[in-house]
N, C-alpha and C positions, 0 to 999 in steps of 0.2 A: 533589421527586423521589419516584416510587413506591417501595414497598417489596414484599417478597415476599407480604405480606399481601394485596396488591392484585392478585394474580395470578388472572386468570379461568381456570378449567379449561377446556381445550379437548379433549382426549382424541384420538379419531380425527378425521380430516379431515372437514369437512361434506361433504355429498353432492355438491354442485358442483365439489369438488376431485377426484372420482373420475369416471372415463369411464362413460357409460351403455352398455347392451348395444345401443342402437339410437340414431339421430341424430334421432328424431321430436321435435318441440318439447315435446310432453306438456302437462300442465296448467299455466298460468301461476303459480298458487298455489305449485307446487313448484319453479319454476325457481331462486329464488335469484338468483345473479349469472350464471347460465347465459344463452346467447342475449343478451348485451349486447355488441353489436359498436360500436367507435367510442366508448367512453363517456367521459361528463364528469360530474363530481361536484361539487354545491354544498352548502352548509349554510344552512338557514334560519333566522330570527331564535329560533326555539324549540329549535334544536339538531338537528332533524332533518336528515338528509342525504337528497338526492335525487340519483339517477343518471338521466341522460338517455342514450339510445343509439339506434343505427339500428334501423328496425324490420324487419330482414330476415326475421324468423320470423312476420311479421304477415300481413296481407292475407287474413284469413278473417273468417267471420262473428262469431266471439267475440273476434278479435284484429284489430282494423282497422288499417290504415296510420295514421301519424300521430305517431311518436316514442314509443317505449317509456319508462315511467317506473317507477323502483323508490324504495322508500324504506328506510331504516335509521337506527338510532340509535347504531350503533357502527363503521360502515364494514365491518362483516363479514358480518352476516346481513341479507339483502336481501330485500324483499317487494315483489312485483308490485303497480303502483297504476294501470294503464291506460295510455292514451296521450294526448298532449297535445292532439291533434286527432282528429276523425272522418274519417279519410282525408288526402289531400294537399291543401292549399289551392289554390283555383281558379287564381289567377294563376300559381303554380308548375307546377301540373299542366298548364295550357294550354301553357306555355312549352316544358317539357321532355318531357311525356308520361310522367313518372315515375308509378309506382304505389305508391311508398313514399317515405320521406324517410331520409336519411342523415345521420350525423355531425353531430347537434346541439351547439352550444355556448351554455351559459347563463351570464350574467353579470348581476352587480346594477349597477343604472344609478345615478347621483348622486341622482336623484329618488326613489330608494327602490323603483322598479319594477324588473322583472327582463326582460332582453332574451334572446330565444332566436334565434340564428342557424343555420337549418336548410338542407340541401341536397337539391335535387331534380333527378335525372339518371336515365339508364339506362346500364347497364354497357358501357363502351368508347366512350361518346359524350362529346363536350365540348359538346354542346347542353344546357346545364345552368343553374340558378338557384340563387342563394342568397337565401332569404327571411327576414324579420324578423318576429317575433311578440313581444308584450309582455303581462306579465301583474303583477298585484300581489303575487304569491307564487310560488314554484316549483311549487306544486300547481295553479296557474291560477286562474281560466280565462284561456287564452291567446287573444289577439286577433290575427289575423294582418294586418300592415300592408303586405303585398306583397313584391315582389322589391326587393333593394338591389344585386344584381350578377348580371348574366347574361351568358352566352357562347354562341354557336352555330357549329355545325361549318360549316367553310368560309368563315366570317367572321372568327372570332378564333382565336388559337394558345392562349390560356388556358383553363383548364377551371373553371367556378365551382362548386367542390365543397370540402368539408372547411374550413369556416370556423372561425377562432378569434379571439377579441379580446384584445388586449394593451393596456396603457396605458403610455405612455412616461414619461419622468422628470418630465414637466410634467403628467402626468395626462390627456393627450389620449388618446382611444381610436383604434386601429388594427384594421383587419380583415385578417388573414393567411388566406391561401386558396391552393388549386391542388393540381395532381395530375400524373400523367403528361400528356403532350401538352408543355407549356411550363414546368413546374416551379411554384415558389412565389412568390407576389406578395404585397404587402401595400400597403394604401391607408389615408389617414386618414379618420375617421368624424367626423361632427358631435357635438359633446358633448352636445347636447340630444336631438337626434332618433334618433341612432345609425344615421343613414343617411349614405352617402358624402358627403363634404364637397364634393366635386365631382360632379355628376350625370354617370353615366356613366364615372367613372374606374375603370380596371381595374388601377390601381396599379403598383408598380415590382417588378422581378425580384429575389429575394433568395437563391434556390436553384434549382438544376437538375442533371439528370443527362445523361449522353451518350446519343445515340440508339441506340448498340450495346447499350443494357441497357434499351431502350423508355422512357428517361427516367424511370425508376422511383423517383419520390420523391413522397410525399404525407403527409397526416395531421400537417400543422405545427402547433406551438404555440410561443409566444414568451412568456418569463418575463423580466420586468425585475428585476434585482438590484441594489437600492439600495445595498448594501454595496460593490459594486464599480462602480457607476455604469456598468453594461454589461447587454446582453441576450444571453439564451440561447436559442437556437433549437433546438428538438427536431423531428426530421422521422424518417418511417419509410421505409426503402429496400426495394426489391424486392417480391415478390408477397405479397399479403395472405393467399393460401391456403397458403402452405408456407414462405416464407423471410423474411417481415417481420423486421427489425431495426431498433433504435432509434439514431439517430446525433444528436451534438449539435455545435454551432458557436457562437461568440460574437462580438459586435460592439459598438462604442462607440456605434453609432447604431442605431435600431430598423430603419432601412432597409438596413443593412448598411455594408460588406461583412461577412457572416459567415465566420469563419476557424475552421478546427478546430485540434487541438493542435499539429499540424506547420506551421500556417500556410496551408494550402490553403483558398482561396476556395471556398464551394460554388456560385458560378455558373461557375467555372474548369471548362472542358471539357478542358483539356490533361492534368490528372491522371487516373491510372487509376480508372475509376468505382467500383471497390470499396474504393479507399483513402480518398476525399474524406469528411470527416465522421467525427468520432470516434465509434466504435461503443461504446456503453454498455449495450447489452441485446440478446441474442439467444437462439436456442433453446438448451435445456440441459436436464440431468438429474442429480440427486444419486442415489446408490446407494441404492436401496430406495425412491425417491420417484417421483412421476409425472414423466415426460418433457412438458415444455412446448415446444410448437412455435410459431414465428412470433409473439412478442410485438410489438406495435406500436399505432399510431394513439393515442397518448398524449396526454392532457392533465395538467395539474398543479393539484392542490387544495393551496391554502396556508391555514392557519389559526394561530391562536395556540396555542402549545403549553403544557404545564402550567407551565413556568417563565417563561411571558409572551412568550417568543421565538417568532418565526415558524417553523412546522414545515411540511415539503412531503411530498407524497404523489404518486408517479406513478399515473396511473390508465390502464389500457390493457386490451386484450383479448389473449387468448392461446389457442392451440388444444392439444387433446390429440395427444401424438404418437401414441398408439395409434389415434385416430380423429381426423384433422384436420378432418372435417366438424363436430366439436362445438367450440364454444369459449365462454369463461367470461371475465368481467371480473374483474381483479385490481387492488389497491392495493399500492404498495410504498414504503417510506420512501426518500426522495430527501434526500441530503445533498450538501455541497460541501466540496472538500478544501482544502488551504492555499491552492493556486494558483487556487481558484474554479472547478474545473471539478465539473460534476455527477456523482455516483456515486450507483449505485442498488442497493438491497438486493438480495441473492440470493433472499431468502426473501419471500413475500408476506405481507402484514400479517395478523396474527391477532387484533388487539385490544388496547386499552389495558391494560397491566399484564402481558401475556404475555411482553412482551420483557425483563422484569426478570430477572436472574440470581439464583440463590438464594445465591450467594457469588462474591465477586471471582475472575476467571479470569486466569491468566498469558496475555500475548499471544503469547509464544513457545510453541511447540509444533506439533503436526500438525494441519493442516486440510484439508477437503475443498475443493478449489480450482478455479474456472472462469476459463478464458482465452478472451476474446471476439475471436477473430481476425477483423480487418476483412475479411480476403480470404476467408473462407469463410462460407457460410449452413448448414453442417451443425449439427445437434446436438451440443452440447459435453458430454461427460460429466465429471463432476467426478473429479479425480484427487488423491491424497494428496501433499501437499507441506508442507514445514516453513516456518514463518514465524520470523523473528527481527528485532530491531532493529538497524539499522546500527550500525558500531563507535562512532561519534562520538554516537550516541543523539540526533541532531538532530531538532528537531520545531518547526513553525511555530505551535504552539499553546501553548507553555509547558509541555508534558508530557514533557519530555525523559527524566526518570528514571523514569517510570511504566512498570512491567512488569505491572501488573495492571489490569483493567478490570472495573467494575461494571455495564457495559452501556450507561452513558450515552455519548452520542457524543462521540468524541475524535479530533483530527486527529493523525496520526502518520506517521512515516517507517517503512517495513517493507522488509524484504529476504527474497526467496524462497529457500529453501534445498532442496537435493535436485534441482535442475533438471540435466539432462543437460550435460556440458562442451560449450562453444562460446561463440559470440558472445553468445547469449541468456542465459547461464547467470547473469550478474551483473545481475539484475532487482532495481530498487529501486521502490517504490511511494510515491507521495504518495497516502495513503489515510486512510479514516474507519473506526474500529473501534466498533462499536455493539452493542447486544442485539437480538436477533431470536426468531422462533420456528421451530424447526427441525422442519419437518413431516414429515420422514421418520422421525425418532426421537420426535417427540410431546414436546418439551420446549423450554425456553427455552435460548438458545445464543449465543455471541458470534460476531458476523459481522463482515466487512469487505468494504469495496470501495474500489477505488483505480486509478489511472492510472500506467503505469510511464513510464519516461524515454523510450521510443519512441512514447507516445501510445496504448498498448494498454491497455484496461480488464480488470481482474482482480476477481474477488469470491469469497468462500468463507465456509464455516461452520466452526467449530473442531469437531475430532473426527476419529477415523478412520472407515474406509469399512465397519467391521464392523457 
């Protein structure tokens, strides 16, 4: 475990966490994690991190289309490193008419090479293609292998964009993809080539939304949890421009059915479309901090932590509430509560060591708290609420008597205090308490994230609003 001596000074937020006067792309060397839409992050053998993202600000003489690449050594400071291709590969361009590439997913293949699955399309059309490229290292060179999944308007209901690869319990690869139109699909891939196991297979449906909300679901990512032998599906609901929010559901098989906390299937169109899927991240603002709008299209980075156990980060893009035309990539710590539901840090990751508290903190006390109402896409302001332990002090992690936290992740049962009287007043959370970096105050702080008995996600950071 790290100590206070390991803390890296952060001071003021880096420039990419503050809105710019104008939304022009500017010089790539100054981007940092700005203009990284639909991001995914991998780690090379030498420890260098690579972020791949949609090239929505490209298509100029100096910044060609072809997937934007950034590198980092700490998951905080990012440096632009060019594009994976010099434009849209020929087969994908010919099929889709795309001028740029969207939502790349990059994964290590068993033979040691890296596979990139990229999307080629035009906005509002399902004449789309998912292509495959292969490289010996994340830095490239990337060799295009052509189209692996394709859809055409008027012929197919699916939309071949937003690819993400997951491995099932047996290690077999699956390609999950889809968007508006017909929802999210998954299909098996060949273990060697990475192409569909059955040529032309468009897969089976695992998530969709009602036509009354334009079928607004996309940006899917599947994570297999060996600890519970089940699959977690992350999706983004609503509009990428203003109201994105991240939902989750779980299944015993990679093909589903995926059900949320309340047991609703993500393929069921009978439930209200705002309720299906457990909402774990949406628009929010802490007092004195930046307002973050429409977080979504997440992937998950999994790596070995300092203690040898796996640690997870949600990688996503988000917009500035003051200027939604600007967006930036963020990473957040991802934990799993006692029941195995994913919970996400309310603070973006600030670097190894910054989350170490200078001294143990009591869990009980006043917190700045967010409630992610599944029926609302509004920006959520943090409110002051008390947290306390339930009377019986029960905990699924053997921490029943612990009232202090040094910032190490701990699964706990929490009760919210100070809620208005009513049926929602007695809110208890299956939560994780952990160290974080409080960007509004510029200091290490205790944070929590959890799910209440109604399936609503709450999170917050300890301290008052002054």
